[in-house]
C-alpha positions, 0 to 999 in steps of 0.5 A: 480508506475508500481512496486507498482501495481505488488505488489498490484495485486500479493497480491490481484488479485481480486481487481481493484487497479486502480479505488478503493479509499476505500481499508481500509474503505470498508474492501477490505484490512484486517490487514494481507494484510496490514502487507504483503504489508508493508513488501513488500514495505519495501523490494522493496523500501528500506523504513521504514514504521513506526506505525504512517504511518499505517493510513487508509488515506495512504492505501485507494488507490494505489495512496495514497500508492505510495505517502507514498512510495515517501515521505518515499523514500525522507526522 
């Protein structure tokens, strides 16, 4: 989770990722942020995030993103 938080904070240092739970729903992260984030997560955790994984529920909070990463690492 620490590495994920580093990635998120480097992407958007203005966002409190520890408490925010509507990153997509509230428009805090835009499509460019998601593209950058997917690339960084893929490189850092050696995972493949498929288009079917690109749904708001997987990216609305740091916890949701981390759960997605863990799920993909287990596959």
